[in-house]
C-alpha positions in Angstrom: 293.4 85.6 -44.4 293.1 87.9 -41.3 296.3 89.7 -40.4 297.9 89.3 -37.0 297.1 93.0 -36.1 293.5 92.5 -37.0 293.3 89.3 -34.9 294.7 90.9 -31.9 292.4 93.9 -32.3 289.5 91.5 -32.3 290.8 89.9 -29.2 290.9 93.2 -27.4 287.4 94.1 -28.5 286.0 90.9 -27.1 287.6 91.1 -23.7 287.4 93.5 -20.8 290.3 92.9 -18.3 294.0 92.9 -19.3 297.4 92.5 -17.7 300.2 94.1 -19.7 303.9 93.3 -19.0 307.3 93.0 -20.6 310.7 91.7 -19.8 312.3 92.5 -16.4 314.9 95.3 -16.3 312.9 97.0 -19.0 314.5 99.2 -21.7 312.8 102.1 -23.6 310.9 99.8 -26.0 309.6 97.5 -23.2 308.4 100.5 -21.2 307.2 102.5 -24.2 305.2 99.6 -25.7 303.7 98.7 -22.2 302.6 102.2 -21.5 301.3 102.7 -25.1 299.2 99.5 -25.0 297.9 100.6 -21.5 296.8 104.0 -23.0 295.0 102.2 -25.9 293.1 99.8 -23.6 292.2 102.7 -21.2 291.0 104.8 -24.2 288.7 101.9 -25.1 287.3 101.7 -21.6 289.0 98.4 -20.7 290.3 97.4 -17.3 294.1 97.3 -17.5 296.9 96.5 -15.0 300.5 97.3 -16.0 303.2 95.0 -14.5 306.9 94.6 -14.5 308.9 92.6 -12.0 311.5 95.4 -11.8 308.9 98.2 -11.5 309.3 101.5 -13.3 312.8 102.6 -14.1 313.5 106.1 -12.8 314.6 107.4 -16.1 311.2 106.9 -17.6 309.2 108.4 -14.7 308.4 111.5 -16.9 305.9 109.4 -18.9 302.2 110.3 -18.5 300.9 106.9 -17.4 297.4 105.3 -17.8 298.1 103.7 -14.4 301.0 102.7 -12.2 303.4 99.9 -13.1 303.0 97.3 -10.4 305.9 95.0 -9.3 303.5 92.5 -7.7 300.6 90.5 -9.0 298.8 90.2 -5.7 295.1 90.7 -6.3 295.5 91.1 -10.0 292.7 89.7 -12.2 292.7 89.6 -16.0 291.1 87.8 -18.8 294.2 88.1 -21.0 297.9 88.6 -20.3 299.9 90.6 -22.9 303.6 90.0 -22.8 305.5 92.6 -24.9 309.1 92.7 -26.2 310.1 89.5 -24.6 312.2 87.0 -26.6 311.6 84.2 -24.0 309.0 83.8 -21.4 311.5 83.4 -18.5 312.5 87.0 -18.8 309.2 88.2 -17.3 310.2 87.1 -13.9 309.3 84.2 -11.6 305.9 85.5 -10.3 304.4 86.1 -13.8 306.0 83.0 -15.2 304.2 80.9 -12.6 300.8 82.0 -13.7 301.3 82.0 -17.5 299.6 78.7 -18.0 296.5 79.7 -16.0 295.2 82.4 -18.3 295.3 83.0 -22.1 298.3 85.0 -23.2 299.2 87.2 -26.2 302.9 87.3 -27.1 303.8 90.4 -29.1 307.5 90.6 -30.0 310.0 91.3 -32.7 313.0 89.2 -31.5 314.7 86.5 -33.6 314.1 83.0 -32.1 311.0 83.9 -30.1 309.6 80.4 -29.0 306.0 81.4 -29.6 305.0 80.9 -26.0 301.6 82.5 -26.1 298.1 81.2 -27.0 298.2 84.1 -29.5 301.6 85.0 -31.0 302.2 88.2 -33.0 305.9 88.0 -33.7 307.4 89.9 -36.6 311.1 90.4 -36.8 310.7 93.1 -39.5 309.6 95.6 -37.0 312.4 97.7 -35.4 310.5 98.1 -32.2 307.5 96.6 -30.5 306.3 100.1 -30.0 305.9 100.3 -33.8 303.7 97.2 -33.6 301.6 98.9 -31.0 301.2 101.9 -33.2 299.8 99.7 -36.0 297.4 98.2 -33.4 296.3 101.7 -32.4 295.5 102.4 -36.1 293.6 99.1 -36.3 291.5 100.1 -33.3 291.1 103.7 -34.5 292.8 105.1 -31.5 294.6 108.4 -32.4 298.3 108.6 -32.0 298.4 111.8 -30.0 299.4 112.9 -26.5 300.9 110.5 -24.0 300.2 107.5 -26.3 302.4 109.2 -29.0 305.2 109.9 -26.5 305.2 106.3 -25.3 305.4 105.0 -28.9 308.2 107.5 -29.7 310.2 106.4 -26.7 310.0 102.8 -27.9 311.0 103.5 -31.5 313.9 105.9 -30.8 315.5 103.8 -28.1 315.4 100.6 -30.1 316.8 102.2 -33.2 319.5 104.2 -31.4 317.7 107.4 -32.3 317.5 106.2 -35.9 321.2 105.3 -36.1 321.0 101.4 -36.0 320.6 99.2 -39.1 317.1 98.4 -37.9 316.0 101.9 -38.9 313.6 101.5 -41.8 311.6 103.9 -44.0 308.4 102.9 -42.2 309.7 103.7 -38.7 311.0 107.1 -40.0 307.6 107.7 -41.5 305.9 106.7 -38.2 308.1 109.3 -36.4 307.2 112.0 -38.9 303.5 111.1 -38.5 303.7 111.5 -34.7 305.4 114.9 -35.1 302.7 116.0 -37.6 300.1 115.0 -35.0 301.6 117.2 -32.4 304.6 115.4 -30.8 307.5 117.8 -29.9 310.6 115.7 -30.7 313.0 118.2 -29.1 311.1 118.2 -25.8 310.6 114.4 -25.7 314.2 113.7 -26.7 315.4 115.8 -23.8 313.1 113.9 -21.5 314.5 110.6 -22.7 318.2 111.5 -22.8 318.7 114.0 -20.0 318.0 111.6 -17.2 321.5 110.8 -15.9 322.7 111.1 -12.3 326.3 111.8 -11.2 326.3 108.3 -9.9 325.7 106.9 -13.4 328.6 109.0 -14.7 330.8 107.4 -12.1 329.6 103.9 -12.9 330.3 104.4 -16.6 333.8 105.7 -15.8 334.6 102.5 -13.8 333.1 100.3 -16.6 335.0 102.0 -19.4 338.2 101.5 -17.4 337.6 97.7 -17.7 337.4 97.8 -21.5 339.8 95.5 -23.3 340.3 94.9 -27.1 340.7 91.6 -28.8 341.5 90.4 -32.3 343.4 93.5 -33.2 340.7 95.8 -31.8 337.8 94.1 -33.6 336.0 93.0 -30.4 335.7 95.3 -27.4 334.7 93.8 -24.0 333.9 95.5 -20.7 332.1 94.6 -17.5 330.1 95.9 -14.5 330.2 94.1 -11.2 327.9 94.3 -8.2 330.7 95.9 -6.3 331.0 98.7 -8.9 327.2 99.3 -8.7 327.4 99.3 -4.9 330.3 101.8 -4.8 328.5 104.2 -7.1 325.0 103.6 -5.7 323.6 102.6 -9.1 321.3 99.9 -10.4 321.2 97.6 -13.5 319.1 100.3 -15.2 322.2 102.6 -15.1 324.1 100.1 -17.2 321.8 100.6 -20.2 323.6 101.9 -23.3 327.2 101.3 -22.1 327.6 98.7 -24.8 326.5 101.1 -27.5 329.3 103.5 -26.5 331.8 100.7 -26.7 330.7 100.0 -30.2 331.9 103.5 -31.1 335.5 102.4 -30.8 337.2 102.7 -34.2 337.6 99.3 -35.8 335.4 97.4 -33.4 333.0 95.0 -35.2 331.4 93.8 -32.0 331.1 95.2 -28.5 330.2 93.3 -25.3 329.2 94.4 -21.8 328.9 91.8 -19.0 326.9 92.8 -15.9 327.0 90.8 -12.7 323.7 89.5 -11.4 322.7 88.9 -7.8 323.3 85.2 -8.1 326.9 85.7 -9.4 326.1 85.0 -13.1 326.8 87.5 -15.8 324.2 89.0 -18.1 325.8 90.0 -21.4 324.8 92.4 -24.1 326.4 92.3 -27.6 326.2 94.9 -30.4 327.5 94.8 -33.9 327.0 96.6 -37.2 326.0 95.5 -40.7 326.2 91.9 -41.6 327.9 90.7 -38.4 325.3 88.5 -36.7 325.7 88.5 -32.9 322.3 86.8 -32.3 323.8 83.5 -33.3 326.5 84.0 -30.6 323.8 84.8 -27.9 321.9 81.7 -29.0 324.9 79.6 -28.0 324.3 80.6 -24.4 320.4 80.3 -24.6 320.1 84.0 -25.3 318.5 85.8 -28.1 317.8 89.1 -29.8 318.5 90.6 -33.2 321.3 90.4 -35.7 323.1 93.5 -34.4 321.8 93.5 -30.8 321.5 90.4 -28.6 322.1 89.2 -25.1 321.8 86.4 -22.6 323.3 85.1 -19.3 326.4 83.0 -18.5 326.6 81.3 -15.1 330.4 81.6 -14.5 332.9 84.0 -13.0 333.8 87.1 -15.0 337.0 85.7 -16.4 335.4 82.5 -17.6 332.4 84.3 -19.0 334.6 86.7 -20.9 336.8 83.9 -22.4 333.7 82.0 -23.5 332.2 85.0 -25.2 335.4 86.1 -26.8 336.0 82.6 -28.2 332.4 82.4 -29.6 332.6 85.9 -31.1 336.0 85.1 -32.7 334.6 82.0 -34.4 331.4 83.6 -35.4 333.1 86.7 -37.0 335.8 84.6 -38.6 338.6 86.0 -36.6 340.1 82.7 -35.5 
């Protein structure tokens, strides 16, 4: 039986024009895998358009790109749409969601509960990052993992494994990182590009957010939030909220950490993190969210107090604390 990576490689060989996208408000794996696939397609002489509803986050503008990331689909033509690192099709944004049924689509993802929304679905929860899947695809297509392609893959794998500190870190992803280094990637230089991107405004936002942190169930659940007013005061964006939740998880005794971020419509997007056997994906699923066992999220349409209470209650029950 032909493997999924072999099937998707054949798909690429047979087609000429591609649109590559990921979820809105992209993180390192979403951007890394998008840019990496763009480099692969460009290397093969294919026409490729990169798209994200939110555009290119400023903290990743150091990447050597195969082309710009567009935030509009006007004039875009493609034989195939690739959607990467997207646990549900709605996360791509309204414009791309509207045209999903008009062209064939490949869904490449590693999230639990992915609804298999593509005509072709390569969904494998054993991968710690979609960027690692794209690395396997590059091997299948005999595209060398060097230069800007290697940096994009490295960005995806280190950010989705917490720089190899999360439980999702596997021997294979460590071996992939070692291979990229052997092929010429400079980890010190690239890590500095990834991590040393903060503005003073982000520091101020994080300070305000940390001040909202409250502990529940004897310190086993930590909850904080970010409002639109806080972002306005500090002149920051949702991208500046990335990683706050991982710092809350550092609190001694905390089994789960939660950050809620206010959206323009007044709803709250939440991110949950845990460690070990504590499965927070099942909690996110209660609110039509998704993710992984130790990293999940979703959206609650409620005011901040109600959203917090609902999440705290669900986490308490899931973790056996009530």
